[in-house]
N, C-alpha and C positions, 0 to 999 in steps of 0.2 A: 431437726432430726433429733431423734433418741439416742442418745449415746449409752451403751450398755456397760457400764464400768470402764469408761474410757477407751473402749475398743469399739469401733465403727461395725456396724452390722454389714451384712452381705449388700444390702441394697445401696449403703451409702458407697461401696467400692462402684457399683453400677453406675450410679449418679456421677462419681467421679471420672470414670471411664467415658461416659457419654459427653460430659462437659469438656474434657480433653480433646474427644474427637470432633464436637462442633468446633471448639477454638482452631483445631489445626485445618479443617475444612474453609472456615471464614478466613484464616490466615493465607492459605494457598489461593483461594478465591481472590482475595483482594490484591495479591502480587500478581495473578494472571491478569486480572481487570487492569491494573496499572500500567503493566507492560503492554497490553493490547491497545489501550487508550494513547499510550505515548507513540507506539508504532503507527497509529493511523494518523498522527499529526504531519508526517512527512509525505503524504500523498498530495500531489497538485491537486487543485480545484478545478474542474473542467478538462476539456480537450486541451492538448498541448498546442500551441502555436506552430502555424507552418514555418518549416526552416528555409524553404527556398521558393523564390517566385517561379512563373512559368518560364521567365526569360533565362534565369539562372538553371533550371532544369535543361533547358535546351542547349544552353552552352556547355554543361557537363555532357549531355549526350554527344554533342560535336566533339568534344575533348577526349573522349573514350573512344571515338571512331565509330559510334553507331550510326550516324548521319553523315552525309558529305556536305561540302560547303554550299553546294547549289540548294539543298534541301535545308541546311540551316538558315541561309538568307531569305527564302521563301517563307519559312515559317516564322522567323523573326519579324519580318514585314508584316505577316499576317496579324502577328501578336499585337503590333504597334499600330495596326489599322491602316496600312499601305497596301497597294498593289505590289506584287513582287515583281 
């Protein structure tokens, strides 16, 4: 750049302003990228494992009173492969 008597020209101010703008955009973009990348690391890979077996779900329904004892025994026997 040509300095005119140690005073920068108007173009020099424009270049400095563009340089600062590019620096700020890259800095903010880098921070956003790091936060996004670190936030993705906490997600589980794949579907969550099942929490309850069919027998456990049946027992919970019986405990809540959704089914009576006769239905519980019949369904439990069916799950175990026996005749009710």
